[in-house]
ROMI-396659 format. One record per residue (C-alpha): x, y, z; residue in one letter. Coordinates in Angstrom, 2 decimals. Example, Ala and Ser with C-alpha at 12.3 -4.5 7.8 and 13.67 -1.06 7.14 Angstrom:
! ROMI-396659
((12.30,-4.50,7.80),'A'),
((13.67,-1.06,7.14),'S'),
***
This chain:
! ROMI-396659
((-2.64,20.96,-59.29),'M'),
((-5.25,19.21,-61.39),'S'),
((-4.22,15.91,-62.90),'R'),
((-5.57,16.18,-66.45),'I'),
((-4.17,13.40,-68.60),'R'),
((-4.32,13.06,-72.36),'H'),
((-4.28,9.34,-73.18),'V'),
((-3.77,8.28,-76.76),'R'),
((-3.46,4.99,-78.54),'G'),
((-5.21,2.20,-80.37),'S'),
((-8.38,0.75,-78.92),'R'),
((-8.99,-2.94,-78.37),'L'),
((-12.45,-4.13,-77.37),'V'),
((-12.45,-7.35,-75.36),'T'),
((-15.45,-8.82,-73.59),'A'),
((-17.13,-5.45,-73.24),'G'),
((-14.01,-3.87,-71.73),'V'),
((-12.26,-1.12,-73.68),'T'),
((-8.45,-1.20,-73.48),'V'),
((-6.49,1.80,-74.76),'T'),
((-2.78,1.53,-75.48),'S'),
((-1.34,4.77,-74.08),'A'),
((2.15,6.15,-74.20),'A'),
((3.98,3.57,-72.12),'L'),
((5.81,5.62,-69.62),'L'),
((7.71,3.57,-67.07),'A'),
((11.20,2.17,-67.34),'A'),
((12.11,-1.35,-66.24),'A'),
((14.32,-1.96,-63.24),'L'),
((18.01,-1.97,-63.99),'S'),
((20.41,-3.61,-64.38),'P'),
((18.63,-6.29,-66.35),'T'),
((19.27,-9.92,-65.54),'T'),
((18.22,-11.31,-68.91),'A'),
((18.95,-10.32,-72.48),'G'),
((16.59,-7.85,-74.11),'A'),
((15.42,-10.55,-76.51),'A'),
((14.32,-12.70,-73.57),'D'),
((12.15,-10.06,-71.95),'R'),
((8.62,-9.12,-73.01),'P'),
((8.37,-5.71,-74.64),'T'),
((5.99,-3.11,-73.24),'R'),
((3.68,-3.67,-76.20),'A'),
((3.70,-7.39,-75.42),'T'),
((2.88,-6.64,-71.78),'A'),
((-0.12,-4.54,-72.87),'V'),
((-1.31,-7.37,-75.13),'A'),
((-0.91,-9.88,-72.29),'H'),
((-2.86,-7.60,-69.97),'A'),
((-5.63,-7.18,-72.54),'A'),
((-5.98,-10.97,-72.73),'A'),
((-6.12,-11.19,-68.93),'V'),
((-8.82,-8.49,-68.81),'L'),
((-10.87,-10.39,-71.38),'A'),
((-10.55,-13.59,-69.36),'D'),
((-10.93,-12.16,-65.86),'R'),
((-13.19,-9.14,-66.36),'A'),
((-15.83,-10.45,-63.96),'G'),
((-13.35,-11.34,-61.23),'A'),
((-11.82,-7.87,-61.51),'L'),
((-15.22,-6.20,-61.21),'G'),
((-15.24,-4.96,-64.82),'L'),
((-18.47,-4.76,-66.78),'T'),
((-19.57,-3.72,-70.26),'A'),
((-20.29,-0.24,-68.85),'A'),
((-16.64,0.26,-67.95),'Q'),
((-13.62,1.21,-70.00),'G'),
((-9.94,0.89,-69.17),'T'),
((-6.95,2.86,-70.40),'K'),
((-3.30,1.93,-69.90),'V'),
((-1.49,4.56,-67.87),'R'),
((1.86,2.91,-67.15),'D'),
((3.85,-0.29,-67.78),'V'),
((6.76,-1.77,-65.84),'V'),
((8.62,-4.87,-67.08),'V'),
((10.96,-6.39,-64.49),'D'),
((14.37,-7.87,-65.38),'P'),
((12.93,-11.39,-65.05),'D'),
((10.07,-10.58,-67.44),'G'),
((7.37,-10.05,-64.80),'T'),
((4.95,-7.42,-66.05),'Q'),
((2.93,-4.75,-64.22),'H'),
((0.33,-2.88,-66.28),'V'),
((-1.46,0.05,-64.65),'R'),
((-4.93,1.13,-65.78),'Y'),
((-7.31,4.03,-65.28),'D'),
((-11.01,3.21,-65.48),'R'),
((-14.17,4.89,-66.75),'T'),
((-17.83,4.13,-66.05),'Y'),
((-20.23,4.97,-68.87),'R'),
((-17.44,7.17,-70.24),'E'),
((-17.03,9.11,-66.97),'L'),
((-13.63,9.06,-65.20),'P'),
((-13.65,6.96,-62.03),'V'),
((-11.71,8.50,-59.15),'L'),
((-10.21,5.52,-57.37),'G'),
((-10.92,3.21,-60.29),'G'),
((-7.25,2.63,-61.08),'D'),
((-5.70,-0.80,-60.75),'F'),
((-2.49,-2.66,-61.63),'V'),
((-2.35,-6.13,-63.21),'L'),
((0.68,-8.18,-62.16),'H'),
((1.59,-10.80,-64.76),'L'),
((4.11,-13.65,-64.88),'A'),
((6.87,-13.58,-67.55),'P'),
((4.68,-15.71,-69.81),'D'),
((1.84,-13.17,-69.48),'G'),
((-0.34,-15.24,-67.15),'S'),
((-2.19,-13.55,-64.30),'Y'),
((-0.63,-13.37,-60.86),'R'),
((-2.43,-10.67,-58.89),'A'),
((-4.04,-7.25,-59.04),'A'),
((-3.64,-4.11,-56.94),'S'),
((-6.86,-2.10,-56.86),'R'),
((-7.66,1.33,-55.44),'A'),
((-11.22,0.13,-54.80),'T'),
((-12.98,-3.21,-54.91),'R'),
((-16.45,-1.69,-54.73),'A'),
((-18.84,-2.58,-57.54),'A'),
((-19.49,0.19,-60.07),'L'),
((-23.22,0.08,-60.78),'D'),
((-24.92,3.46,-60.56),'L'),
((-28.66,3.81,-61.19),'P'),
((-28.06,6.92,-63.30),'T'),
((-25.30,9.21,-64.51),'V'),
((-27.65,12.17,-64.80),'T'),
((-26.88,14.68,-62.04),'P'),
((-29.54,16.45,-60.00),'A'),
((-27.04,19.23,-59.28),'L'),
((-26.31,21.25,-62.42),'T'),
((-22.82,22.14,-63.61),'A'),
((-23.32,25.88,-62.88),'P'),
((-24.47,25.02,-59.35),'E'),
((-21.36,22.85,-58.85),'A'),
((-19.22,25.67,-60.20),'A'),
((-20.72,28.12,-57.70),'D'),
((-20.11,25.74,-54.80),'L'),
((-16.46,25.34,-55.79),'A'),
((-16.01,29.10,-56.18),'A'),
((-17.44,29.60,-52.69),'N'),
((-15.11,26.90,-51.33),'A'),
((-12.10,28.69,-52.81),'L'),
((-13.28,31.99,-51.31),'R'),
((-13.76,30.31,-47.92),'A'),
((-10.24,28.87,-48.07),'A'),
((-8.92,32.42,-48.63),'H'),
((-11.26,34.23,-46.28),'L'),
((-10.52,37.93,-46.04),'G'),
((-8.74,38.11,-49.39),'E'),
((-10.08,39.68,-52.55),'T'),
((-9.91,37.08,-55.31),'L'),
((-9.75,38.17,-58.94),'K'),
((-10.48,36.38,-62.22),'S'),
((-12.16,33.48,-60.44),'L'),
((-13.34,30.66,-62.68),'T'),
((-14.72,27.18,-61.95),'S'),
((-14.75,24.25,-64.35),'K'),
((-16.88,21.25,-63.30),'P'),
((-16.32,17.72,-64.60),'Q'),
((-18.78,14.90,-63.98),'L'),
((-17.03,11.86,-62.47),'V'),
((-17.71,8.72,-60.47),'V'),
((-16.21,8.95,-56.98),'D'),
((-14.99,5.58,-55.76),'A'),
((-12.52,7.04,-53.27),'L'),
((-14.96,7.94,-50.50),'H'),
((-17.14,4.96,-49.61),'G'),
((-19.73,3.55,-51.97),'A'),
((-19.26,4.78,-55.57),'P'),
((-21.39,7.80,-56.36),'K'),
((-21.89,10.37,-59.10),'L'),
((-19.97,13.54,-58.34),'A'),
((-18.81,16.84,-59.74),'W'),
((-15.06,17.42,-59.62),'R'),
((-14.61,21.19,-59.99),'T'),
((-11.35,23.09,-60.28),'D'),
((-11.72,26.66,-59.04),'A'),
((-8.83,29.00,-59.90),'V'),
((-8.23,32.67,-59.21),'A'),
((-5.61,35.27,-58.32),'Q'),
((-5.12,36.71,-54.87),'D'),
((-4.70,40.40,-54.10),'S'),
((-1.02,40.24,-55.06),'A'),
((-1.86,38.62,-58.37),'G'),
((-0.53,35.19,-57.41),'N'),
((-2.45,32.02,-58.34),'P'),
((-4.71,30.19,-55.91),'V'),
((-6.61,27.05,-56.84),'A'),
((-8.72,24.38,-55.18),'R'),
((-10.64,21.30,-56.25),'T'),
((-14.05,20.59,-54.73),'L'),
((-15.63,17.15,-55.01),'L'),
((-19.41,17.45,-54.70),'T'),
((-22.15,14.84,-54.57),'D'),
((-23.95,15.31,-57.90),'A'),
((-27.32,14.38,-56.40),'H'),
((-27.36,16.07,-52.99),'T'),
((-24.85,18.90,-53.47),'G'),
((-22.98,17.84,-50.33),'A'),
((-19.24,18.45,-50.26),'A'),
((-17.33,15.16,-50.35),'I'),
((-13.73,16.41,-50.26),'D'),
((-11.58,19.33,-51.32),'S'),
((-7.89,19.94,-51.81),'W'),
((-5.40,22.47,-53.13),'D'),
((-4.38,21.82,-56.74),'I'),
((-1.10,23.70,-56.79),'L'),
((1.20,21.14,-55.22),'E'),
((3.81,23.25,-53.52),'S'),
((6.53,23.12,-51.06),'A'),
((6.97,25.45,-50.46),'T'),
((28.38,26.22,-71.17),'G'),
((28.22,26.89,-67.26),'D'),
((26.27,29.06,-64.97),'G'),
((26.88,30.88,-61.72),'R'),
((23.92,29.87,-59.61),'S'),
((22.47,31.35,-56.44),'L'),
((22.70,28.18,-54.34),'Y'),
((24.94,25.67,-56.12),'G'),
((28.03,27.63,-57.18),'G'),
((29.22,27.37,-60.76),'T'),
((27.48,24.46,-62.48),'V'),
((27.70,22.86,-65.95),'P'),
((24.82,23.48,-68.37),'L'),
((23.97,21.91,-71.71),'E'),
((22.53,24.61,-73.98),'T'),
((21.37,25.07,-77.58),'T'),
((23.38,27.18,-80.05),'P'),
((21.47,29.82,-82.02),'T'),
((22.45,32.24,-84.76),'A'),
((23.20,34.94,-82.19),'S'),
((24.38,32.95,-79.17),'G'),
((22.78,30.29,-76.99),'F'),
((19.42,29.31,-75.54),'E'),
((19.02,27.87,-72.03),'L'),
((17.55,24.72,-73.54),'K'),
((19.05,21.27,-73.01),'D'),
((18.91,19.05,-76.12),'P'),
((20.45,16.14,-74.16),'T'),
((17.56,16.03,-71.68),'R'),
((14.52,16.10,-73.90),'G'),
((14.67,19.80,-74.74),'G'),
((14.12,20.96,-71.16),'T'),
((14.37,24.74,-70.96),'Y'),
((14.02,27.69,-68.59),'T'),
((12.28,30.97,-69.36),'G'),
((11.54,34.27,-67.65),'D'),
((7.94,34.78,-66.47),'A'),
((8.68,38.50,-66.15),'G'),
((7.02,38.64,-62.71),'N'),
((3.71,38.17,-64.47),'S'),
((0.86,36.15,-63.04),'T'),
((-0.72,35.02,-66.28),'D'),
((-2.66,31.85,-65.83),'R'),
((-0.94,29.74,-68.44),'C'),
((0.07,27.46,-65.60),'V'),
((-3.57,27.04,-64.60),'L'),
((-4.94,26.29,-68.06),'V'),
((-3.51,24.45,-71.02),'V'),
((-1.73,26.91,-73.31),'C'),
((-1.79,25.25,-76.70),'L'),
((-1.15,28.33,-78.82),'D'),
((2.16,29.46,-77.36),'R'),
((5.00,28.61,-75.03),'A'),
((4.31,30.30,-71.68),'P'),
((7.91,31.54,-71.47),'A'),
((10.64,31.82,-74.07),'T'),
((14.05,30.40,-73.12),'P'),
((16.72,32.66,-71.65),'F'),
((19.44,33.59,-74.15),'T'),
((23.10,34.44,-73.70),'D'),
((25.89,35.55,-76.02),'A'),
((28.88,33.65,-74.57),'D'),
((27.31,30.59,-72.90),'N'),
((28.33,31.75,-69.42),'H'),
((25.10,32.32,-67.53),'W'),
((24.29,34.33,-64.43),'G'),
((26.43,36.16,-61.92),'S'),
((25.62,34.31,-58.70),'G'),
((23.54,37.29,-57.58),'D'),
((19.82,37.95,-57.88),'T'),
((20.52,41.29,-59.58),'A'),
((21.15,39.20,-62.71),'D'),
((17.82,37.61,-63.69),'R'),
((19.66,34.71,-65.30),'A'),
((21.11,33.61,-61.95),'T'),
((17.99,31.87,-60.65),'V'),
((17.40,30.53,-64.17),'A'),
((20.71,28.72,-63.77),'V'),
((19.49,27.18,-60.51),'D'),
((16.19,26.13,-62.07),'A'),
((17.81,24.58,-65.13),'Q'),
((20.43,22.86,-63.00),'Y'),
((17.73,21.51,-60.68),'G'),
((15.89,20.09,-63.68),'T'),
((19.11,18.55,-64.98),'D'),
((20.03,16.78,-61.75),'V'),
((16.46,15.58,-61.22),'T'),
((16.43,14.13,-64.74),'W'),
((19.82,12.51,-64.07),'D'),
((18.72,11.03,-60.75),'Y'),
((15.69,9.30,-62.23),'Y'),
((17.62,8.08,-65.27),'E'),
((20.82,7.03,-63.48),'D'),
((19.14,5.37,-60.51),'V'),
((15.76,4.17,-61.76),'H'),
((16.18,3.98,-65.52),'G'),
((13.40,6.55,-66.00),'R'),
((14.19,9.01,-68.77),'R'),
((12.19,12.16,-68.12),'G'),
((9.38,12.92,-65.72),'I'),
((6.84,10.98,-67.79),'A'),
((9.36,8.29,-68.66),'G'),
((9.00,9.13,-72.37),'D'),
((12.25,11.01,-72.91),'G'),
((10.50,14.37,-73.26),'K'),
((11.58,17.40,-71.28),'G'),
((9.53,19.78,-69.19),'S'),
((10.19,23.49,-68.77),'Y'),
((10.69,26.04,-66.01),'N'),
((9.39,29.56,-65.48),'R'),
((11.32,31.71,-63.03),'V'),
((10.55,35.19,-61.60),'H'),
((6.85,34.40,-61.30),'Y'),
((4.52,36.76,-59.45),'G'),
((5.30,39.36,-56.82),'N'),
((7.15,38.31,-53.65),'N'),
((5.75,34.84,-54.37),'Y'),
((6.75,32.41,-51.60),'N'),
((6.03,29.29,-53.59),'N'),
((7.00,26.93,-56.37),'A'),
((4.75,24.41,-58.04),'F'),
((4.47,21.73,-60.68),'W'),
((1.43,21.72,-62.97),'D'),
((0.55,18.67,-65.08),'D'),
((-1.48,20.72,-67.50),'R'),
((1.51,22.65,-68.82),'C'),
((3.97,19.92,-67.75),'F'),
((6.06,22.65,-66.21),'C'),
((7.64,24.06,-63.08),'M'),
((6.99,27.60,-61.86),'T'),
((9.22,29.34,-59.30),'Y'),
((8.56,32.45,-57.26),'G'),
((11.31,34.81,-56.10),'D'),
((10.25,34.75,-52.45),'G'),
((9.56,37.84,-50.39),'D'),
((13.17,38.26,-49.23),'G'),
((12.10,38.18,-45.59),'T'),
((10.89,34.64,-45.06),'Q'),
((12.15,33.09,-48.28),'M'),
((14.51,33.74,-51.14),'G'),
((14.01,32.41,-54.68),'P'),
((12.58,28.90,-54.43),'L'),
((15.02,27.26,-56.84),'V'),
((17.05,25.02,-54.52),'S'),
((17.86,21.44,-55.56),'L'),
((15.54,19.70,-53.11),'D'),
((12.63,21.99,-54.04),'V'),
((13.21,21.33,-57.75),'A'),
((13.37,17.58,-57.15),'G'),
((10.30,17.75,-54.91),'H'),
((8.12,19.58,-57.41),'E'),
((9.10,17.57,-60.46),'M'),
((8.47,14.36,-58.52),'T'),
((4.81,15.43,-58.35),'H'),
((4.90,14.91,-62.11),'G'),
((6.35,11.41,-61.67),'V'),
((3.65,10.57,-59.13),'T'),
((0.88,11.82,-61.42),'S'),
((2.13,9.53,-64.19),'K'),
((2.33,6.49,-61.91),'T'),
((0.32,6.00,-58.70),'A'),
((-1.53,9.35,-59.04),'A'),
((-1.94,9.54,-55.26),'L'),
((-5.02,11.65,-54.51),'T'),
((-3.98,14.99,-53.03),'Y'),
((-6.02,14.79,-49.83),'S'),
((-6.14,12.68,-46.68),'G'),
((-3.45,10.07,-46.11),'E'),
((-2.88,9.53,-49.82),'S'),
((-2.17,13.26,-50.11),'G'),
((0.36,13.02,-47.32),'G'),
((2.03,10.14,-49.17),'L'),
((2.03,12.24,-52.34),'N'),
((3.86,15.06,-50.56),'E'),
((6.20,12.63,-48.80),'A'),
((7.08,11.00,-52.12),'T'),
((8.22,14.41,-53.35),'S'),
((10.15,15.10,-50.14),'D'),
((11.83,11.68,-50.30),'I'),
((12.93,11.95,-53.91),'F'),
((13.73,15.66,-53.62),'G'),
((16.12,14.70,-50.84),'T'),
((17.62,11.84,-52.85),'L'),
((18.07,14.19,-55.83),'V'),
((20.03,16.54,-53.58),'E'),
((22.28,13.70,-52.40),'F'),
((22.71,12.37,-55.95),'H'),
((23.81,15.79,-57.24),'A'),
((26.80,15.68,-54.85),'A'),
((27.15,19.46,-55.05),'N'),
((29.55,20.71,-52.39),'A'),
((27.77,24.08,-52.25),'Q'),
((24.43,22.39,-51.49),'D'),
((25.34,19.05,-49.96),'A'),
((22.69,16.44,-49.30),'G'),
((20.84,16.41,-45.99),'D'),
((17.44,15.50,-44.59),'W'),
((16.17,19.07,-44.40),'L'),
((13.72,20.42,-46.98),'I'),
((14.23,23.95,-48.31),'G'),
((17.09,24.89,-45.99),'E'),
((18.72,26.97,-48.74),'E'),
((15.68,29.16,-49.38),'I'),
((14.54,30.08,-45.85),'V'),
((15.60,33.42,-44.39),'R'),
((15.94,34.64,-40.80),'D'),
((12.37,35.92,-40.81),'G'),
((11.01,32.43,-41.41),'F'),
((11.64,31.49,-37.79),'G'),
((13.48,28.21,-38.38),'R'),
((16.22,26.87,-40.63),'D'),
((14.18,24.66,-42.99),'A'),
((10.68,24.11,-44.33),'L'),
((10.54,20.51,-43.09),'R'),
((12.67,18.06,-41.11),'Y'),
((12.58,14.44,-42.19),'M'),
((14.45,13.04,-39.19),'D'),
((11.89,14.50,-36.75),'E'),
((9.09,16.16,-38.71),'P'),
((7.40,17.70,-35.67),'S'),
((10.32,20.13,-35.32),'K'),
((8.42,22.38,-37.73),'D'),
((5.65,22.68,-35.13),'G'),
((2.96,21.21,-37.40),'K'),
((3.98,17.90,-38.95),'S'),
((3.22,14.47,-37.52),'A'),
((6.05,12.19,-36.43),'D'),
((3.77,9.22,-35.76),'C'),
((0.61,7.83,-37.28),'W'),
((-2.74,7.98,-35.51),'D'),
((-6.33,8.24,-36.66),'T'),
((-6.18,12.06,-36.84),'T'),
((-3.35,12.18,-39.40),'V'),
((-5.80,12.00,-42.30),'K'),
((-7.29,15.33,-41.20),'D'),
((-4.01,17.26,-41.41),'L'),
((-2.91,19.37,-44.35),'D'),
((-1.01,17.08,-46.72),'V'),
((2.24,18.96,-46.09),'H'),
((2.02,17.91,-42.43),'Y'),
((0.47,14.44,-42.71),'S'),
((3.47,13.68,-44.93),'S'),
((5.61,13.72,-41.79),'G'),
((4.81,10.08,-40.98),'V'),
((6.22,8.82,-44.30),'A'),
((9.13,11.26,-44.17),'N'),
((10.01,9.95,-40.70),'H'),
((9.74,6.38,-42.00),'F'),
((12.04,7.19,-44.94),'A'),
((14.70,8.74,-42.73),'Y'),
((14.63,5.80,-40.31),'L'),
((14.81,3.28,-43.15),'L'),
((17.80,4.99,-44.70),'A'),
((19.75,6.32,-41.72),'E'),
((18.36,4.58,-38.62),'G'),
((17.27,6.02,-35.30),'S'),
((19.23,8.14,-32.86),'G'),
((21.70,10.98,-33.40),'A'),
((23.71,11.24,-36.62),'K'),
((25.60,13.92,-38.52),'T'),
((25.16,13.87,-42.30),'V'),
((27.37,16.17,-44.40),'N'),
((27.90,18.41,-41.42),'G'),
((24.20,18.65,-40.50),'V'),
((23.15,17.19,-37.14),'A'),
((20.10,14.92,-37.27),'H'),
((18.35,13.07,-34.48),'S'),
((15.48,10.69,-35.07),'S'),
((13.56,9.26,-32.13),'P'),
((11.07,6.44,-32.75),'T'),
((7.44,6.52,-31.67),'C'),
((7.64,3.27,-29.73),'D'),
((11.13,3.65,-28.25),'G'),
((12.57,1.00,-30.58),'S'),
((15.96,1.12,-32.27),'T'),
((15.97,1.03,-36.06),'V'),
((19.07,0.23,-38.13),'T'),
((19.14,1.97,-41.50),'G'),
((19.81,0.23,-44.82),'I'),
((21.04,3.27,-46.75),'G'),
((19.59,5.89,-49.09),'R'),
((20.01,3.83,-52.26),'D'),
((17.86,1.00,-50.95),'K'),
((15.25,3.44,-49.62),'L'),
((15.00,4.99,-53.10),'G'),
((14.77,1.64,-54.86),'A'),
((12.04,0.36,-52.50),'I'),
((9.94,3.54,-52.59),'W'),
((10.21,3.88,-56.38),'Y'),
((9.10,0.30,-56.96),'R'),
((6.24,0.68,-54.48),'A'),
((5.14,3.91,-56.20),'L'),
((5.31,2.58,-59.74),'T'),
((4.10,-1.00,-59.20),'V'),
((1.92,-1.27,-56.08),'Y'),
((0.54,2.08,-54.94),'M'),
((-2.75,3.39,-56.36),'T'),
((-4.65,6.65,-56.07),'S'),
((-6.26,5.68,-52.75),'S'),
((-3.20,4.23,-51.01),'T'),
((-3.16,5.14,-47.31),'D'),
((-0.47,4.54,-44.71),'Y'),
((-1.47,0.93,-44.01),'A'),
((-1.44,0.21,-47.74),'A'),
((1.90,2.01,-48.14),'A'),
((3.38,-0.36,-45.57),'R'),
((2.10,-3.31,-47.62),'T'),
((3.33,-1.78,-50.90),'A'),
((6.86,-1.12,-49.60),'T'),
((7.09,-4.59,-48.04),'L'),
((6.14,-6.11,-51.40),'K'),
((8.70,-3.90,-53.11),'A'),
((11.42,-4.90,-50.63),'A'),
((10.57,-8.57,-51.11),'A'),
((10.76,-8.16,-54.90),'D'),
((14.12,-6.41,-54.78),'L'),
((15.92,-8.10,-51.89),'Y'),
((13.93,-11.17,-50.90),'G'),
((11.16,-11.74,-48.42),'E'),
((12.35,-12.10,-44.84),'G'),
((15.78,-10.60,-45.53),'G'),
((17.46,-7.65,-43.84),'T'),
((15.84,-5.04,-46.07),'E'),
((12.37,-6.55,-45.76),'H'),
((12.70,-6.63,-41.97),'A'),
((13.99,-3.05,-41.92),'A'),
((10.95,-1.79,-43.84),'V'),
((8.64,-3.46,-41.32),'A'),
((10.63,-2.10,-38.37),'A'),
((10.68,1.47,-39.73),'A'),
((6.91,1.51,-40.30),'W'),
((6.28,0.08,-36.83),'T'),
((8.58,2.74,-35.39),'A'),
((6.31,5.48,-36.79),'V'),
((3.11,3.81,-35.62),'G'),
((2.06,2.09,-38.87),'V'),
((1.72,-1.56,-37.96),'A'),
***
């Protein structure tokens, strides 16, 4: 999934640094400990940050050639402010240029979290490698990743960027190559190429995957908020930002791979009596019920627990497309349409991919893209996937649905006998899937992000539940530590609070496992005090998975 962001707002020019006031997306921690009148507003926080940038531009490595745009703002209950920026160099996006300013309640500077501290000073922004040449390289990379398959409708779109994620900053082409496989399902990959030498720097998949009332497939009969029409009802929730679910008609149109400005990619399901689905896949509305319900409970989790209203924190809903493709064993979130797409599965390895934890997982990719924007490769990619696994799991617990009770398995509802095991991933002992890492070592960065995520998933389970054997909602779990230590858990609520604060305040696009340890320790200290039980538990859980 490509992270294309549209940032709007007024521009302030201070000391050669351009500051853009974007839609301010994050919600403050709750409950508040001071009256609303005593706390800085988000607009005030942006103004404070602009003043700090003007005063400290040199110390922060900012020059007249660079621009900054506000991506996110968090104001703590005590008035402490955290303003997150993206950066450009000579109007080119800087991968790894993001940073967070941490300000005192009075707006004075406290600290900064930066993805890179390297100086941005390139001799030229004129590439030796042309855009068509970069496009060809990316197309070849996508073909190589799907060797033996016939790819159709392949396109590549290069964008000139500055790469500050991989060593010394350099001019690069970031190219999204998208196509359809032989079954008509989407495949997509980003290639990062040195714009002078043509050497491949990095590549990664860009479809982040996981793999009235309604009678759902997995959750029983569930409540649904819908929209009345002249002839009945639409499966569109006016109480949750207009979130809706539509039928993709088993098509593989590429509206999810490009921005569709001229039309909605799927019209909402309709129903005459506001009773949706039959609980069976023969009724196409059944999985629509699951998808809409999954969106509802994910929205509710983020609002109830973290005060975040909507994926982007702006109160606006996303939408779902169900029945996508042919025997499509996947589901994915795409920033460009701000939407979720669900396949029906092949019926042998997987059923429809509309379970609660999958819905929470995929929509959390949207939350991550609007906050830390963890790069989808290497260790940061593993943390991106783990973030979705962690919050997808917490969404499942928060829903408290007896038909799909919370556990630490990912995708257990969707797998079939032909899959060969009873879940996609296991957070208590990730290696039970045969591919994921339980413990950190120097090779973890080379794993696919769905498997390098195991280290953080293992950490999360240990922090919440502790080590050893445990039965949760009837599901047996057993979590050994990598160093033989015993870890005592602090509960799921505290895990969620610590990880959310780390994600939204301290993590950046280049955060790796060592930096994630630091970010979560800072978050625990903020929330519960430095040196307390929770702070010590975070340290112990990271050490137990080999991140010291």
